[in-house]
N, C-alpha and C positions, 0 to 999 in steps of 0.2 A: 445609378450603383450600372458596371457591366457585362451584359451577362456572357456567361460562355458555356460549352456544351460540356455536358458530363464526358469525358472519356474511356474508351471502351475499352479493355484490357483485351490481349489475342487472344484472350481463348473466349473469351465474352465472342469476340466478332466471328472465330470458326465454329460457336455454338452456330452463332444466328444465321450463319451460311445455310450450318448442314440445317438449319428446321428451314430453311425456306426454298429448299431443297439445291440451291445452286452450286453446292462440288458432285462433282466428274460421277460417274459409279464407278467400279474399279477397274472395270471391263471397258472401257469408255475413255480410262485414264492412264490403260492401261495401249488402247490403238492406239490415243492419241502418242504412246514413248516412241510405239515399233515407229508410227508414219516420221515420227521431227525425229528419232532417234541418229539415225544416218544425218539428217541433213547438222546438226548438229553434229558429229564427227568434224562433216570436211570443214563445217567453219571452222575446228578443232584446227580442225587441219592445214584451211589454207591461215588465218590467223599468226602459224607456227613459221611455215611459208613461209610467208610476209614480214614474219623480224628477220627471219634468215636472211631475204634477197635483199634486207636493207641491213643489214650488217655490209653486207657483202659487198653494193652499196659504196658505205660509210668509208668502207675499206681501202676499195679502187678507183673511187671516183678525188679523191684529192693526188695521189696516184698517178692520173695521165692526167686531169691535169699542171703539173707538175712534169709534166713529161718524164720519168722518174721511170713509169711505162705508156707503152708504146701500142697500140691497137695492134701495128704490126705485126715488130718485136712477138707478140702475145701467139699472133698466128701462126707466124715461121715456125716458133719453139714448137707449139699442138704440134701442127707436117710433119714435119722432125722425127715426135715420136710415134708416131706413127707408120 
């Protein structure tokens, strides 16, 4: 007969972590959030910008490759608007 480990429920695992002192104090958790919050916001912003740039690339690249849009024409049109 094969031995299997008994499964712990999530509540039991959390209780175990708390009882062993493995969870940070509220002050440490807040400090961690203070330090990592701006980093997480930057990651989110970068991810959003990356998706936007990928969409722009996917839109413009086929037009550039087909000749429908040219770099020179786009630059001249931009200069004329200024």
